[in-house]
C-alpha positions in Angstrom: -163.6 31.8 -62.5 -166.1 30.7 -65.1 -169.5 29.0 -64.4 -169.8 26.1 -66.9 -172.6 24.0 -65.5 -175.5 23.8 -63.1 -177.1 20.8 -61.4 -178.9 19.9 -64.6 -175.9 20.2 -67.0 -173.9 22.6 -69.1 -174.8 26.2 -69.7 -174.5 27.8 -73.1 -171.1 29.5 -72.7 -168.6 29.9 -69.9 -169.9 32.7 -67.7 -167.2 34.8 -65.9 -167.7 35.6 -62.3 -165.8 36.2 -59.1 -168.6 35.2 -56.7 -171.9 33.3 -56.7 -174.8 33.1 -54.3 -175.4 29.4 -53.4 -178.3 27.9 -51.5 -178.9 24.6 -49.8 -178.9 21.7 -52.3 -177.7 23.9 -55.2 -174.9 22.7 -57.5 -172.7 24.5 -60.0 -169.5 23.8 -61.8 -166.7 26.3 -62.4 -163.4 26.5 -64.3 -160.6 28.3 -62.4 -157.4 29.4 -64.0 -154.5 28.6 -61.6 -151.8 29.3 -64.3 -151.8 32.9 -63.2 -150.4 32.0 -59.8 -146.9 31.2 -58.7 -145.8 27.7 -57.6 -146.6 27.3 -53.9 -149.2 30.0 -53.8 -152.3 29.4 -51.7 -155.6 30.5 -53.1 -158.6 30.6 -50.8 -162.3 30.2 -51.6 -164.1 32.3 -48.9 -167.6 32.9 -47.8 -168.6 36.5 -48.4 -171.2 38.5 -46.5 -174.5 36.6 -46.5 -177.7 38.5 -47.0 -179.5 38.6 -43.6 -182.6 36.8 -45.0 -180.6 33.8 -46.0 -180.4 32.6 -42.4 -177.5 30.3 -43.0 -175.5 31.3 -40.0 -172.7 33.7 -39.3 -169.8 32.6 -41.5 -168.9 35.8 -43.1 -165.4 36.1 -44.4 -164.4 32.6 -43.4 -162.3 30.4 -45.7 -164.2 27.4 -47.1 -161.3 25.8 -49.0 -157.6 26.3 -49.7 -155.9 25.5 -53.1 -152.1 25.1 -53.0 -150.7 25.7 -56.5 -148.2 23.0 -57.6 -147.1 23.4 -61.2 -145.2 20.1 -61.0 -148.5 18.1 -61.0 -149.7 16.8 -64.3 -153.1 15.8 -65.4 -153.9 13.1 -68.0 -156.5 15.4 -69.5 -155.5 18.9 -68.7 -157.8 21.8 -69.4 -155.6 24.4 -71.0 -158.0 26.6 -72.9 -161.4 28.1 -72.2 -164.1 26.8 -74.6 -166.0 29.5 -76.4 -169.3 27.5 -76.4 -170.5 24.5 -74.4 -174.0 23.4 -75.6 -176.9 24.8 -77.7 -179.2 26.2 -75.0 -182.8 27.4 -75.3 -186.0 27.2 -73.4 -187.7 23.7 -73.7 -189.8 23.9 -76.8 -193.6 23.3 -76.9 -196.7 24.9 -75.5 -197.3 25.2 -71.8 -200.0 22.6 -71.0 -200.8 23.9 -67.5 -199.8 26.6 -65.1 -199.7 26.0 -61.3 -199.2 28.7 -58.6 -197.7 27.9 -55.2 -197.4 30.2 -52.2 -194.6 29.7 -49.7 -196.1 30.7 -46.3 -195.4 30.8 -42.6 -192.9 32.2 -40.2 -190.1 31.0 -37.9 -191.8 32.4 -34.8 -193.9 30.5 -32.2 -194.7 27.1 -33.5 -192.2 27.3 -36.4 -194.8 26.5 -39.0 -193.8 26.7 -42.7 -196.2 25.5 -45.4 -197.1 25.6 -49.1 -200.4 27.3 -49.7 -201.2 27.0 -46.0 -201.5 23.2 -46.2 -199.1 21.1 -44.1 -197.4 18.1 -45.6 -199.4 14.9 -45.5 -197.7 11.7 -46.6 -201.1 10.3 -47.5 -202.1 13.2 -49.8 -201.2 13.8 -53.5 -201.2 17.5 -53.9 -200.8 17.7 -57.7 -201.5 15.3 -60.6 -199.4 16.0 -63.7 -200.0 14.6 -67.2 -196.9 12.7 -68.5 -195.0 14.2 -71.5 -196.3 17.7 -71.0 -194.6 21.0 -70.2 -195.9 23.0 -67.2 -195.2 26.5 -65.8 -195.0 26.9 -62.1 -195.3 30.2 -60.3 -193.8 30.2 -56.8 -194.5 33.2 -54.6 -192.4 33.6 -51.4 -194.8 35.3 -49.0 -192.4 34.9 -46.0 -189.6 37.0 -44.6 -187.0 34.3 -45.2 -185.3 32.9 -48.3 -186.3 29.4 -49.4 -184.3 27.1 -51.7 -187.2 25.6 -53.7 -186.4 22.1 -54.8 -188.5 19.7 -57.0 -187.8 16.0 -57.5 -187.9 14.1 -60.8 -187.4 17.1 -63.2 -185.0 19.8 -64.2 -186.5 23.2 -64.7 -185.6 26.4 -66.4 -186.2 29.9 -64.9 -188.3 32.0 -67.2 -188.8 35.0 -64.9 -187.8 36.1 -61.4 -188.9 39.3 -59.6 -187.4 40.9 -56.5 -184.0 40.5 -54.8 -181.3 38.4 -56.4 -177.5 38.0 -55.8 -175.3 39.2 -53.0 -175.9 42.9 -53.8 -179.7 42.6 -53.1 -180.5 44.0 -56.5 -184.3 44.3 -56.9 -185.6 43.9 -60.5 -187.6 41.6 -62.8 -185.4 39.3 -64.8 -186.8 37.4 -67.9 -185.1 34.6 -69.8 -182.7 34.8 -71.5 -181.6 38.0 -69.7 -181.0 36.3 -66.4 -178.2 36.6 -63.8 -175.9 33.6 -63.8 -177.4 32.1 -60.6 -180.8 31.9 -62.4 -179.6 30.4 -65.6 -179.5 26.8 -66.7 -181.3 23.6 -66.0 -181.7 23.0 -62.3 -183.9 21.4 -59.6 -183.1 24.0 -56.8 -183.4 27.7 -56.9 -183.2 30.2 -54.0 -186.3 32.4 -53.7 -185.7 35.5 -51.7 -188.4 37.1 -49.3 -191.2 38.6 -51.3 -189.9 37.2 -54.6 -191.7 35.4 -57.3 -190.0 32.6 -59.3 -191.6 31.3 -62.6 -190.1 28.2 -64.1 -191.0 25.7 -66.8 -190.3 22.0 -66.9 -191.2 18.9 -69.0 -192.6 16.0 -67.0 -191.4 13.3 -69.3 -191.7 9.5 -68.9 -192.2 7.4 -65.8 -196.0 7.8 -65.2 -196.7 6.7 -61.6 -199.8 5.3 -60.0 -202.1 7.5 -58.0 -200.7 6.4 -54.7 -199.1 8.5 -52.0 -196.1 6.1 -51.7 -195.3 6.6 -55.4 -195.2 10.5 -55.3 -192.5 13.0 -56.0 -191.7 15.8 -53.5 -191.3 19.5 -54.0 -190.2 21.4 -50.9 -187.9 24.0 -49.3 -184.5 22.5 -49.1 -183.8 23.8 -45.6 -184.3 20.8 -43.3 -186.2 22.6 -40.5 -188.5 24.3 -43.1 -189.5 21.1 -44.9 -190.0 19.3 -41.7 -192.5 21.8 -40.4 -193.8 21.5 -43.1 -193.0 23.2 -46.3 -193.4 20.2 -48.6 -196.0 18.7 -50.9 -196.0 15.8 -53.4 -197.1 15.2 -56.9 -197.5 12.2 -59.3 -197.1 12.0 -63.0 -199.8 9.9 -64.7 -200.9 8.8 -68.1 -203.9 10.3 -69.9 -206.4 7.8 -68.7 -205.8 8.8 -65.1 -205.2 12.5 -65.7 -208.4 13.2 -67.7 -210.5 11.6 -65.1 -209.6 14.7 -63.1 -212.7 16.1 -64.7 -211.7 19.7 -64.6 -212.8 20.2 -68.2 -216.4 19.0 -67.9 -218.8 21.9 -68.4 -221.1 22.8 -65.6 -219.0 21.3 -62.8 -217.0 22.7 -60.0 -214.0 21.0 -58.3 -214.9 19.0 -55.2 -212.2 19.1 -52.5 -212.1 15.9 -50.5 -209.6 14.6 -48.0 -207.6 12.5 -47.4 -206.8 11.7 -51.0 -205.7 8.9 -51.4 -208.1 7.4 -48.8 -208.7 4.1 -47.2 -211.7 4.0 -44.9 -213.3 7.5 -44.6 -213.7 10.6 -46.7 -214.4 14.2 -45.7 -215.4 17.3 -47.7 -213.7 20.7 -47.7 -216.0 23.7 -47.9 -219.3 24.7 -46.6 -222.2 22.5 -47.9 -225.3 23.1 -45.7 -228.0 21.7 -48.0 -228.9 18.1 -48.6 -227.9 16.4 -51.9 -226.8 13.2 -53.6 -223.4 11.6 -53.4 -222.4 9.2 -56.2 -219.2 7.1 -56.8 -218.3 6.0 -60.3 -215.6 3.8 -61.7 -213.5 5.1 -64.6 -215.9 3.6 -67.1 -218.8 5.5 -65.7 -220.4 2.6 -63.9 -222.2 3.7 -60.6 -220.5 2.0 -57.6 -222.7 3.6 -55.0 -225.3 6.4 -54.7 -226.7 7.9 -51.5 -228.6 10.9 -50.1 -226.3 13.0 -48.0 -226.1 16.2 -45.9 -222.6 17.2 -46.7 -221.3 19.0 -43.7 -217.6 19.5 -43.0 -217.7 17.2 -40.0 -219.5 14.3 -41.5 -217.3 11.3 -42.5 -218.3 9.2 -45.5 -217.3 5.6 -45.4 -215.5 4.3 -48.5 -214.5 0.9 -47.1 -216.9 -0.9 -49.4 -215.6 0.7 -52.7 -213.1 -1.1 -54.9 -209.5 0.0 -54.5 -208.0 2.2 -57.2 -209.2 5.4 -58.9 -212.9 6.4 -58.6 -214.9 9.5 -59.4 -216.8 11.3 -56.7 -219.9 13.4 -57.6 -221.8 15.6 -55.2 -225.0 17.1 -56.5 -226.5 19.9 -54.4 -229.5 22.0 -55.6 -228.4 23.2 -59.0 -224.6 22.7 -58.5 -222.6 19.7 -59.5 -219.2 19.1 -57.8 -216.8 16.4 -59.0 -213.4 15.0 -58.1 -211.1 12.1 -58.6 -210.3 9.9 -55.6 -207.6 7.3 -55.1 -208.5 4.4 -52.8 -205.9 1.9 -51.5 
């Protein structure tokens, strides 16, 4: 059979294969030549030996589908030849605007906890803010002993590099675009990442900028239901430049302030160890001071934000000679 398309569309040329390693949520399209079989023959699609780290159950050698050849049937648009090419295919052009690194963590032992970067899923938290109409590179490290089908909403990505096990033969290597195994090639939104493997992909986050609100986010997660539920899933939003550049990461002399929950409604907490006293200031996007107060920013101290206007505000914490700053969404 010949692989002709992935979940995101056609590949460059038909790619011959007799087997393929599929994961939860993955989609591929194949052309199969049944003309070589006799009328009445039954051709089976079977499930081959599954690598032990796939954890998809014991279905080795079982038939998944039967095809009964009937040459008397006629199609209105029969496929009688194999096309030599399908589409012009190359990596999405343009510079990489930002690189993000994610670690798949956890184990299936006691507690069954799976996370991304050690942080459980929180429906009221936006984990990543992406600038619309830019191309990003994401590095996904599988630090667990199980395979995870990594799935991202909204975009189709292209694999640019994969290191470690791939395919049913457990071949260990580093593969770089365009010299990729068929299962890594093409536009897709799901890709299996084997234990200890690193997947690097690129994607353009075009159009549809969304508000900085948790109910308007897009998910990225493991596509195994029990993994995403416990809780290997985060969410991101795609925003325009006005919202993105108030992320303030480029302001000299500042460090990122980690606050939670974000978005927030009534109270705000700080991540990190801040023992000394300082000054906490909230600004609107035009730089107007909304509130300023003296504070002793310990982890356990809640800061009320009930009085602040709803929307996006800037949080500044000044301690001794250090300035910490962050963007906060209030709703």
